[in-house]
C-alpha positions as CSV (number, residue, x, y, z in Angstrom):
1,M,8.6,83.6,36.5
2,L,11.0,84.3,33.7
3,L,14.7,83.4,33.5
4,F,17.5,84.8,31.6
5,P,20.2,82.1,31.5
6,S,23.3,82.7,29.4
7,S,24.3,79.1,28.9
8,S,22.9,75.5,29.1
9,R,24.7,75.2,32.5
10,A,22.8,78.2,33.7
11,I,19.5,76.8,32.5
12,S,20.1,73.5,34.4
13,G,21.2,75.3,37.6
14,V,18.4,77.7,37.8
15,W,15.7,75.3,36.7
16,L,16.9,72.9,39.4
17,G,16.6,75.7,41.9
18,L,13.1,76.4,40.7
19,F,12.1,72.8,40.7
20,V,13.2,72.5,44.4
21,A,11.3,75.7,45.1
22,I,8.1,74.3,43.6
23,L,8.5,71.1,45.5
24,L,9.0,73.1,48.7
25,M,5.8,75.1,48.0
26,A,3.8,71.9,47.6
27,L,5.1,70.4,50.8
28,F,5.3,73.7,52.8
29,P,2.4,76.1,51.9
30,L,3.9,79.3,53.3
31,S,1.0,81.5,52.2
32,A,-1.5,79.6,54.3
33,C,-0.7,81.8,57.3
34,G,-1.9,85.0,55.7
35,P,-4.6,86.5,53.5
36,E,-6.2,84.7,50.5
37,E,-4.0,84.3,47.4
38,A,-4.0,87.6,45.5
39,H,-5.3,87.4,42.0
40,Q,-3.0,90.1,40.8
41,P,-0.5,88.9,38.1
42,P,3.0,88.2,39.4
43,Y,5.1,91.2,38.6
44,Y,8.3,89.8,39.9
45,E,10.9,87.9,37.8
46,V,13.9,85.7,38.7
47,V,16.9,86.4,36.6
48,E,20.4,85.0,36.4
49,L,23.3,87.2,35.4
50,R,26.7,85.7,34.5
51,G,30.2,87.0,33.6
52,T,32.0,90.3,33.9
53,P,30.2,93.4,35.3
54,Y,29.6,94.8,31.8
55,E,28.3,91.4,30.5
56,R,25.9,91.1,33.5
57,G,24.8,94.6,32.9
58,V,24.1,93.9,29.2
59,Q,22.1,90.8,30.1
60,H,20.1,92.8,32.7
61,G,19.4,95.7,30.2
62,R,18.4,93.4,27.3
63,H,16.0,91.4,29.4
64,F,14.4,94.3,31.1
65,A,14.6,96.9,28.4
66,S,10.8,97.7,28.3
67,K,10.5,97.5,32.1
68,I,13.5,99.9,32.6
69,R,11.8,102.4,30.4
70,S,8.5,101.9,32.3
71,L,10.1,102.3,35.7
72,Y,12.0,105.4,34.7
73,T,8.9,107.0,33.2
74,Q,6.4,106.0,35.8
75,L,8.6,106.4,38.9
76,L,10.8,109.3,38.0
77,T,9.3,111.3,35.1
78,S,5.7,111.1,36.2
79,S,6.1,111.0,40.0
80,I,9.3,111.9,41.7
81,L,10.5,114.7,39.3
82,P,7.2,116.6,39.6
83,W,7.2,116.2,43.4
84,L,10.8,117.5,43.6
85,N,10.0,120.5,41.4
86,R,7.5,121.5,44.1
87,E,10.4,121.7,46.6
88,Q,12.3,124.3,44.5
89,P,10.7,127.4,46.1
90,D,11.7,126.4,49.6
91,L,15.2,125.3,48.6
92,A,15.8,128.3,46.4
93,S,14.9,130.6,49.3
94,V,17.9,129.2,51.1
95,L,20.2,128.0,48.3
96,K,20.3,130.8,45.7
97,E,22.0,128.5,43.2
98,Y,18.6,127.1,42.4
99,D,17.2,130.5,41.2
100,K,19.4,130.2,38.1
101,P,17.8,129.7,34.6
102,L,19.4,126.2,34.4
103,Y,16.8,125.0,36.9
104,G,13.8,126.8,35.4
105,N,11.0,125.4,33.2
106,G,10.7,122.3,35.3
107,Q,14.3,121.3,35.0
108,F,15.2,121.7,38.7
109,S,14.5,118.1,39.8
110,Y,16.2,116.4,36.9
111,Q,19.3,118.6,37.1
112,V,19.6,118.0,40.8
113,L,19.4,114.3,40.4
114,L,21.8,114.2,37.5
115,Q,24.4,116.5,39.1
116,S,24.2,114.5,42.4
117,G,24.5,111.2,40.5
118,Q,27.6,112.5,38.6
119,N,29.1,113.5,42.0
120,L,28.4,110.0,43.4
121,K,29.9,108.4,40.3
122,E,33.3,109.5,41.6
123,Y,32.8,107.2,44.7
124,I,31.4,104.2,42.9
125,P,33.9,101.4,42.2
126,E,34.6,101.0,38.5
127,P,33.0,97.5,38.1
128,Y,29.6,98.9,39.1
129,L,30.0,101.8,36.6
130,E,30.8,99.2,33.9
131,E,27.7,97.2,34.9
132,M,25.6,100.4,34.7
133,Q,27.0,101.0,31.2
134,G,26.1,97.5,30.3
135,V,22.5,98.0,31.5
136,A,22.3,101.2,29.4
137,D,23.8,99.5,26.3
138,G,21.6,96.4,26.7
139,A,18.4,98.5,27.1
140,G,19.4,101.1,24.5
141,L,19.2,104.0,26.9
142,P,21.6,106.9,27.7
143,F,24.1,106.1,30.5
144,E,23.0,109.2,32.4
145,Q,19.5,107.9,32.8
146,I,20.8,104.6,34.2
147,L,23.1,106.6,36.5
148,V,20.2,108.6,37.8
149,L,18.0,105.5,38.3
150,N,20.8,103.9,40.4
151,T,21.6,107.0,42.5
152,F,18.3,108.9,42.9
153,V,17.4,107.1,46.2
154,D,20.5,108.5,48.0
155,T,19.9,111.9,46.5
156,L,16.1,111.9,47.1
157,L,16.4,110.9,50.8
158,S,19.0,113.5,51.4
159,M,17.0,116.2,49.7
160,R,13.9,115.2,51.6
161,S,15.8,115.4,54.9
162,I,16.9,119.0,54.1
163,T,13.6,120.2,52.8
164,F,11.7,118.9,55.8
165,L,14.3,120.5,58.1
166,I,13.7,123.9,56.4
167,R,10.0,123.4,56.8
168,L,10.2,122.4,60.5
169,M,12.5,125.4,61.2
170,R,9.8,127.7,59.8
171,A,6.9,125.9,61.5
172,P,5.9,126.4,65.2
173,Q,8.4,125.1,67.7
174,I,7.7,123.7,71.2
175,R,9.4,125.7,73.8
176,G,8.4,123.5,76.7
177,V,5.7,121.3,78.2
178,E,4.4,121.5,81.8
179,F,2.4,118.8,83.6
180,F,0.8,120.0,86.7
181,D,-1.8,119.0,89.3
182,P,-4.4,121.9,89.6
183,S,-5.2,120.8,93.2
184,Y,-1.7,121.1,94.4
185,V,-0.9,124.3,96.3
186,P,2.7,124.6,97.4
187,E,3.3,125.6,101.1
188,N,5.4,128.5,99.9
189,P,3.4,130.7,97.5
190,M,6.7,131.6,95.8
191,D,7.4,128.0,94.9
192,P,6.3,126.8,91.5
193,G,3.3,124.4,91.2
194,G,3.8,121.4,89.0
195,L,3.7,117.9,90.5
196,P,3.0,117.5,94.2
197,P,5.6,115.8,96.4
198,D,5.0,112.0,96.1
199,G,8.4,110.4,97.0
200,V,8.8,109.4,93.3
201,D,11.5,110.3,90.8
202,N,8.8,111.3,88.2
203,D,11.2,112.5,85.5
204,G,13.9,109.8,85.9
205,D,16.7,112.3,86.6
206,G,17.8,110.7,89.8
207,M,16.2,113.3,92.0
208,I,13.0,113.0,94.0
209,D,10.4,115.8,94.4
210,E,12.7,118.5,93.1
211,E,11.5,121.9,92.0
212,N,9.8,121.9,88.6
213,E,9.6,118.2,88.4
214,G,6.7,118.3,86.0
215,L,8.3,121.0,83.8
216,L,9.9,119.8,80.5
217,W,11.9,122.8,79.5
218,P,13.3,122.7,77.0
219,Y,11.2,119.9,75.5
220,E,13.1,116.8,74.4
221,P,11.7,113.9,72.4
222,S,12.4,110.6,74.0
223,P,12.1,106.9,72.9
224,Y,10.8,106.2,76.4
225,A,8.3,107.7,78.8
226,T,9.0,111.2,79.7
227,L,7.3,111.2,83.1
228,A,6.1,108.5,85.5
229,E,3.5,108.2,88.2
230,V,1.7,111.5,87.5
231,P,-1.7,112.2,89.2
232,E,-4.9,111.2,87.4
233,N,-6.2,114.8,87.4
234,I,-3.2,116.2,85.6
235,K,-3.3,119.1,83.2
236,V,-0.9,119.8,80.4
237,R,0.4,123.2,79.2
238,I,2.3,123.4,75.9
239,S,4.2,126.6,75.1
240,L,4.8,127.3,71.4
241,E,6.7,129.9,69.4
242,D,6.6,131.1,65.8
243,P,7.7,134.5,64.4
244,N,4.5,134.6,62.4
245,G,2.4,133.5,65.3
246,V,0.8,130.1,66.0
247,D,-2.8,129.7,64.9
248,P,-5.0,128.6,67.9
249,A,-7.5,127.2,65.5
250,S,-4.9,124.7,64.2
251,V,-4.3,122.9,67.5
252,R,-4.7,119.1,67.4
253,I,-4.3,116.8,70.4
254,Q,-4.4,113.1,70.5
255,L,-4.7,111.4,73.8
256,D,-4.2,107.7,73.1
257,E,-6.8,107.1,70.4
258,N,-9.0,110.1,71.3
259,I,-8.6,113.2,69.2
260,F,-9.4,116.8,70.3
261,V,-9.2,119.9,68.1
262,A,-9.4,123.6,68.7
263,G,-12.8,124.6,70.0
264,H,-13.3,121.6,72.2
265,N,-13.9,122.6,75.8
266,S,-10.8,120.6,76.9
267,I,-8.5,123.0,75.1
268,E,-7.8,126.6,76.1
269,T,-5.3,128.9,74.3
270,K,-3.6,132.2,75.1
271,V,-1.6,134.3,72.7
272,H,1.2,136.5,74.1
273,G,4.5,138.1,73.4
274,R,5.1,141.6,72.0
275,L,4.6,140.4,68.5
276,G,2.1,137.7,69.3
277,Q,4.7,135.0,68.6
278,Y,3.9,132.8,71.5
279,L,0.9,130.5,72.1
280,D,0.2,128.6,75.3
281,V,-2.2,125.7,75.0
282,L,-3.8,124.3,78.2
283,F,-5.3,120.8,77.8
284,T,-7.6,119.3,80.5
285,P,-8.4,115.6,79.8
286,P,-12.2,115.6,79.8
287,E,-12.6,112.6,82.1
288,G,-9.3,112.6,83.9
289,L,-6.8,109.8,83.3
290,P,-7.0,106.1,84.0
291,R,-5.1,104.9,87.1
292,A,-1.9,102.8,86.7
293,S,-1.8,103.2,82.9
294,T,0.5,104.3,80.1
295,V,-0.8,107.3,78.3
296,A,0.3,108.7,74.9
297,F,0.0,112.5,74.3
298,Q,0.4,113.7,70.8
299,F,0.4,117.3,69.7
300,Q,0.4,119.4,66.5
301,A,-0.2,123.0,65.4
302,A,0.4,125.4,62.4
303,D,1.4,129.0,62.0
304,F,-0.3,131.9,60.2
305,D,2.2,132.0,57.4
306,L,0.3,131.3,54.2
307,V,2.5,129.7,51.6
308,T,1.2,130.0,48.0
309,N,4.2,128.5,46.1
310,P,3.9,125.6,45.5
311,P,0.1,125.6,45.4
312,P,-2.3,124.9,46.9
313,S,-2.0,127.5,49.5
314,H,-1.0,126.1,52.9
315,T,0.3,127.0,56.3
316,R,3.5,125.6,57.9
317,I,2.6,122.7,60.1
318,M,4.9,121.4,62.9
319,R,5.9,117.7,63.2
320,D,3.6,115.7,65.4
321,E,5.3,115.4,68.8
322,R,4.5,112.5,71.1
323,I,5.0,112.3,74.8
324,V,4.3,109.1,76.8
325,F,3.8,109.1,80.5
326,T,2.4,106.8,83.2
327,T,-0.2,107.5,85.9
328,E,0.0,106.7,89.6
329,G,0.2,103.0,90.4
330,F,1.9,101.9,87.2
331,G,5.1,101.1,89.1
332,K,7.8,101.6,86.5
333,E,10.5,104.2,85.9
334,P,10.3,106.3,82.8
335,H,13.1,104.4,80.9
336,E,11.2,101.2,81.5
337,V,8.2,102.3,79.5
338,A,8.4,102.4,75.6
339,N,7.2,105.4,73.7
340,R,5.0,103.1,71.7
341,G,2.1,105.5,71.1
342,A,-1.4,104.7,69.8
343,R,-2.3,103.8,66.3
344,D,-2.6,106.8,64.0
345,D,-3.7,106.0,60.4
346,R,-2.2,109.3,59.1
347,F,1.2,107.7,59.4
348,Q,2.4,104.4,57.9
349,P,4.8,102.1,59.7
350,S,8.5,102.2,58.7
351,S,10.7,99.4,57.4
352,I,11.5,96.6,59.8
353,A,14.3,93.9,59.9
354,F,15.2,91.3,62.4
355,G,17.5,88.4,62.9
356,L,17.0,85.2,65.0
357,R,19.1,82.3,66.1
358,R,19.5,79.4,68.6
359,S,17.1,79.7,71.5
360,A,14.8,82.2,69.6
361,T,13.9,79.7,66.8
362,S,12.1,76.4,67.1
363,T,15.0,74.5,65.5
364,G,18.0,76.7,66.5
365,Q,18.5,77.7,62.9
366,V,19.3,81.3,61.8
367,L,16.6,83.4,60.2
368,A,16.7,87.0,59.0
369,A,13.6,88.9,57.9
370,H,12.9,92.2,56.2
371,H,9.9,94.2,55.1
372,L,11.1,97.2,53.1
373,A,8.9,100.3,52.8
374,V,10.5,103.3,51.3
375,L,9.1,104.5,48.0
376,D,6.7,102.6,45.8
377,T,4.3,105.3,44.4
378,N,2.2,102.4,42.9
379,T,5.0,101.7,40.5
380,A,8.1,100.0,41.9
381,H,6.3,96.8,42.9
382,K,5.5,96.2,39.2
383,H,9.2,96.1,38.3
384,T,10.6,93.8,41.0
385,A,13.2,91.1,40.4
386,L,15.3,88.6,42.2
387,F,18.8,88.8,40.6
388,L,21.1,85.8,40.9
389,H,24.6,87.1,40.2
390,R,27.4,84.7,39.1
391,P,30.4,87.1,38.7
392,N,33.7,86.0,37.2
393,E,35.4,87.3,40.3
394,G,34.0,87.1,43.8
395,K,31.2,85.1,45.5
396,P,27.9,84.5,43.7
397,Y,24.8,85.9,45.5
398,A,21.1,86.9,45.2
399,V,19.8,90.4,45.6
400,L,16.2,91.6,45.7
401,G,15.9,94.6,43.4
402,W,14.2,96.3,40.4
403,S,14.6,96.5,36.7
404,G,17.4,98.9,35.7
405,V,18.7,99.1,39.3
406,I,21.8,97.1,39.9
407,W,21.5,96.9,43.6
408,G,18.9,96.2,46.3
409,F,18.2,96.7,50.0
410,S,18.9,93.1,51.0
411,G,20.6,90.0,49.7
412,M,22.5,86.7,50.5
413,N,25.6,85.2,49.1
414,S,26.9,81.6,48.6
415,D,28.5,81.7,52.1
416,G,25.1,82.5,53.6
417,L,26.0,86.0,54.6
418,V,22.9,88.2,54.7
419,Y,22.5,92.0,54.8
420,L,19.3,93.9,55.3
421,T,19.1,97.7,55.0
422,N,16.8,100.4,56.4
423,I,17.0,104.1,56.1
424,A,17.9,106.1,59.2
425,D,16.8,109.7,58.5
426,T,19.6,112.0,59.8
427,Q,21.0,115.5,59.3
428,D,24.4,114.0,59.5
429,Q,24.3,113.2,55.8
430,S,26.5,114.0,52.8
431,M,24.3,116.6,51.2
432,A,24.2,118.7,54.4
433,G,28.0,118.2,54.5
434,E,28.4,119.6,51.0
435,I,26.3,122.7,51.9
436,L,28.4,123.3,55.0
437,T,31.6,122.8,53.1
438,H,30.7,125.2,50.3
439,L,28.8,127.9,52.2
440,L,29.5,130.6,49.5
441,N,28.0,128.5,46.7
442,P,26.3,125.4,48.2
443,K,24.7,122.8,45.9
444,L,22.5,119.8,46.5
445,L,25.1,117.1,46.0
446,C,25.5,113.7,47.6
447,S,28.9,112.2,48.1
448,G,30.0,108.7,49.3
449,I,29.2,105.2,48.3
450,P,25.5,104.5,47.6
451,V,24.2,102.0,50.2
452,G,23.1,99.5,47.6
453,I,26.7,99.4,46.2
454,M,27.9,98.8,49.7
455,G,25.6,95.8,49.9
456,R,26.8,94.4,46.7
457,E,30.4,94.8,47.9
458,I,29.6,93.0,51.1
459,L,28.1,90.0,49.2
460,T,30.9,89.8,46.7
461,K,33.8,90.0,49.1
462,A,32.7,89.0,52.6
463,G,31.8,85.6,54.0
464,T,31.0,86.5,57.7
465,V,29.4,89.2,59.7
466,E,32.9,90.2,61.0
467,Q,34.2,90.6,57.5
468,A,31.2,92.7,56.5
469,L,31.7,95.0,59.4
470,V,35.4,95.4,58.5
471,Y,34.3,96.5,55.1
472,L,31.7,99.0,56.3
473,E,33.9,100.7,58.9
474,G,35.5,103.7,57.4
475,K,33.4,103.8,54.3
476,K,31.9,107.2,53.5
477,S,28.2,106.9,53.7
478,T,25.8,109.1,51.6
479,F,23.0,109.2,54.2
480,G,21.9,107.5,57.4
481,W,21.5,103.7,57.3
482,N,20.8,100.9,59.6
483,I,22.2,97.6,58.4
484,L,21.5,94.2,59.9
485,L,23.9,91.4,59.2
486,A,23.6,87.6,59.8
487,D,25.6,84.5,58.8
488,P,25.1,80.7,59.2
489,R,27.4,80.5,62.2
490,G,24.8,82.5,64.2
491,A,26.6,85.9,64.2
492,L,24.1,88.8,64.3
493,A,25.1,92.5,64.3
494,A,23.5,95.9,63.5
495,A,25.6,98.7,62.0
496,E,24.5,102.3,62.2
497,L,26.0,104.6,59.6
498,D,26.0,108.3,59.0
499,S,28.1,110.7,56.9
500,N,30.1,112.0,59.9
501,I,30.2,115.5,58.3
502,L,31.6,117.1,61.5
503,G,34.5,114.6,61.7
504,A,33.5,113.0,65.0
505,K,35.9,110.4,66.5
506,D,33.3,107.6,66.1
507,G,33.6,108.0,62.4
508,G,29.8,107.8,61.9
509,F,29.9,104.1,62.5
510,Y,28.2,102.3,65.5
511,V,27.8,98.5,65.9
512,Y,25.8,96.5,68.4
513,A,24.8,92.8,68.8
514,P,22.8,90.7,71.2
515,E,25.8,89.6,73.4
516,A,25.4,91.1,76.8
517,D,29.1,90.7,77.8
518,N,30.1,93.6,75.5
519,P,29.2,97.1,77.0
520,N,28.7,98.5,73.5
521,N,25.7,96.2,73.2
522,L,24.0,97.7,76.3
523,D,22.1,101.0,76.8
524,P,22.8,103.2,79.9
525,W,20.5,101.0,82.0
526,G,22.4,97.8,81.1
527,R,19.8,96.5,78.7
528,R,20.4,95.2,75.2
529,W,19.9,97.9,72.6
530,A,17.5,96.1,70.4
531,S,17.1,92.5,71.6
532,V,14.5,90.9,73.8
533,G,16.7,88.0,74.6
534,A,20.2,86.6,73.9
535,D,19.4,85.4,70.4
536,D,17.5,88.1,68.5
537,L,18.3,91.5,67.0
538,R,16.1,94.0,65.3
539,I,16.4,97.4,63.5
540,D,13.9,100.0,62.3
541,S,14.4,103.5,60.9
542,H,15.9,105.2,64.0
543,Y,19.2,104.9,65.7
544,Q,19.8,103.0,68.9
545,R,23.5,103.7,69.8
546,N,23.9,106.7,67.5
547,R,21.2,108.7,69.3
548,N,23.2,111.9,69.3
549,D,24.1,111.6,65.7
550,I,24.6,115.4,65.2
551,D,24.2,118.6,67.1
552,L,25.5,121.7,65.4
553,K,24.9,125.2,66.7
554,I,26.1,128.5,65.1
555,F,26.2,131.5,67.4
556,G,23.9,129.5,69.8
557,F,21.3,128.8,67.1
558,P,20.6,125.1,66.6
559,L,21.3,124.5,62.9
560,L,21.4,120.7,62.7
561,K,19.7,118.7,65.5
562,P,19.8,115.0,66.5
563,Q,17.5,112.7,64.6
564,R,14.9,112.5,67.4
565,Y,14.2,116.3,67.1
566,V,13.6,116.6,63.4
567,S,13.0,113.3,61.6
568,T,9.4,112.7,60.5
569,F,10.3,109.0,60.6
570,Y,11.2,109.1,64.3
571,F,7.9,108.4,66.1
572,R,6.5,106.3,63.3
573,S,9.6,104.1,63.6
574,L,9.4,103.8,67.4
575,R,6.0,102.2,67.3
576,P,6.7,99.3,65.0
577,F,10.1,98.8,66.6
578,Y,8.4,98.1,70.0
579,I,5.5,96.1,68.5
580,L,8.0,93.9,66.7
581,G,9.9,93.3,69.9
582,E,6.7,92.3,71.6
583,Q,5.9,89.8,68.9
584,I,9.4,88.3,68.9
585,D,9.2,88.0,72.7
586,A,5.8,86.3,72.6
587,A,7.0,83.6,70.2
588,Y,10.5,83.1,71.5
589,G,11.7,79.6,71.0
590,E,8.9,78.9,68.6
591,L,9.9,81.1,65.7
592,D,10.2,79.4,62.3
593,V,9.5,80.6,58.7
594,P,5.6,80.3,59.0
595,R,5.6,82.2,62.3
596,V,7.9,84.9,61.0
597,I,5.6,85.3,58.0
598,Q,2.7,85.8,60.5
599,I,4.7,88.6,62.2
600,L,5.5,90.3,58.9
601,R,1.7,90.3,58.1
602,I,0.7,92.0,61.3
603,P,-1.3,95.2,60.2
604,D,0.5,97.5,62.6
605,L,3.8,96.6,61.0
606,I,2.8,97.0,57.3
607,D,3.1,100.2,55.3
608,K,0.2,99.8,52.8
609,R,1.4,102.6,50.6
610,D,5.1,102.2,50.0
611,S,5.7,98.5,50.8
612,M,8.4,97.3,48.3
613,N,9.3,93.8,49.1
614,A,9.5,91.3,52.0
615,V,11.9,88.4,52.5
616,I,13.0,85.8,54.9
617,Y,16.6,84.4,54.6
618,A,17.6,81.0,56.0
619,P,21.4,81.2,55.6
620,E,22.3,77.8,56.8
621,K,20.1,76.2,54.1
622,L,20.8,78.9,51.5
623,I,17.1,79.4,51.0
624,L,15.2,82.6,50.8
625,Y,11.4,83.2,50.8
626,F,10.4,86.4,49.0
627,A,7.1,88.3,48.7
628,M,7.1,91.1,46.1
629,G,5.1,92.3,43.1
630,Q,2.1,93.5,45.0
631,I,1.1,96.2,47.4
632,P,1.7,95.6,50.2
633,A,4.3,93.0,49.5
634,T,3.2,90.9,52.4
635,D,-0.3,90.3,50.9
636,G,1.2,87.9,48.4
637,P,2.7,84.4,49.0
638,F,6.3,84.0,50.2
639,I,8.0,82.2,47.3
640,P,10.9,79.9,48.3
641,F,14.1,80.1,46.3
642,D,16.9,77.6,46.9
643,L,20.0,79.6,46.2
644,G,22.2,76.6,47.1
645,A,20.5,74.4,44.5
646,A,20.6,77.2,41.9
647,L,24.3,77.6,42.3
648,R,25.2,73.9,42.0
């Protein structure tokens, strides 16, 4: 580990902290719970920054000059910018601004990131701009490169959300899904088939044995089971629509872990419609379904529209849709069954974060844990750092971040206040708002305060969860975020943010906590939103309270839909969310740092491609345990760092 002290006092403080950390490692071998020690060189560094924002920026830039150039070149120039250039044809087909010569010759991606960064600059408080200028001066780089490096995440996520929306709108759409028992013949031939009368509210709508009980029309994604107590000999019919026609040969069905593709005798297809725009798919489970079980049904198909730009040629593929249901004898209502799904190695788990206190932990201490997985591209983990900030004004704090980036997705200050941030992919985001506001000449611009700057502001100015929530409420968010907060007093809260581009009364800000005496903390069935008990709270990459984040129709056409309909993160976020809850529940009252590390290392919770860092905060002791500098981050040891000792 390398340090960058700016005075002998800094040297003594940080070395004392590292001495304590080494002693703790000798007495408390945290990596013993997981895989063998990795032989990869430690890429992370621990760096102390002191003084004014500009001075801390200069220290940062000088120390990391070569790594900042490396990160910029490897992550942006060689990876992200070429990928974004591939998105230009789809975006230019909708936003004509990007057909202009300014964006030609491979300049599209850089110009978009720069223009959006310059727009975000207007929302960033001056001290952080001074710090960025210091980084640029210390590293000998242009300010605009450091600005892009510090704002591209907000822009990239917003662009990704829009480009995937465009793709999904042009891909096949599910009109409806029908579950029916082929042996059921209604008494009145004019009545529809579907599920036979069984005295059960199969679809959870409060009605028993109503007409069309097995018909899901229109189809609606759900975080819970969609149907309950269906017969074992059920068949499923999926109705699809695409103006260019749906390719029957592209059908893919996954029933739990069993995969069926077009041509299998369990799948029948029928094309209809005057223009052949409809496809009905009939699926008959080859061996029926197991009794009293939870079943996950996953479906995907593509159209006939051959896209040649960008190459290689490809068709438009719909998002995988997942429906969970139970069979006769299971004995639970739909909302009591999680849409957990089966393992699918095509999709990596999303980021997870959780807080624990009192009865959840073995000692009653507060713990907060995070595994961040957003965008590594085999690069970011080689540029990781733990920044210890000692500002002239405000509270000192530690942030996990990267060379050249002045913020991170998690941190803890001298008061023990902790924040952990996950993305929450939504169409209620600032770039979509800019497009709606400037319909005649829309551009891909983000607006609002970058989430990493919000985190820094929280650590500098707030000492409690309540103070952090006061800061967050009313702030203009660039994108959708889930933020978990914890403090040494045992306060736990989750804040869900969106950009509120339609001006909803909620302000795009939702909060919930484990306390069951507050109705805001409970779902429609009276259950805690994201807690298995009274002393835990978790977040993933989908909303809990803010489930109807946006719903915009123009002349009846759905333009912007809620997260559950369009986000490619949605189903891959539900699965780790429920698995994490099961793990917390199984260890309730026994959770400590080694047990939390075991949870963070569970394969079904680890993104092995884009893992960026993992950390456990113990706010009462002002100690954090970080794992970073390798892929996945959790493969390495969790290194203790005594923030309290380092600040003395």
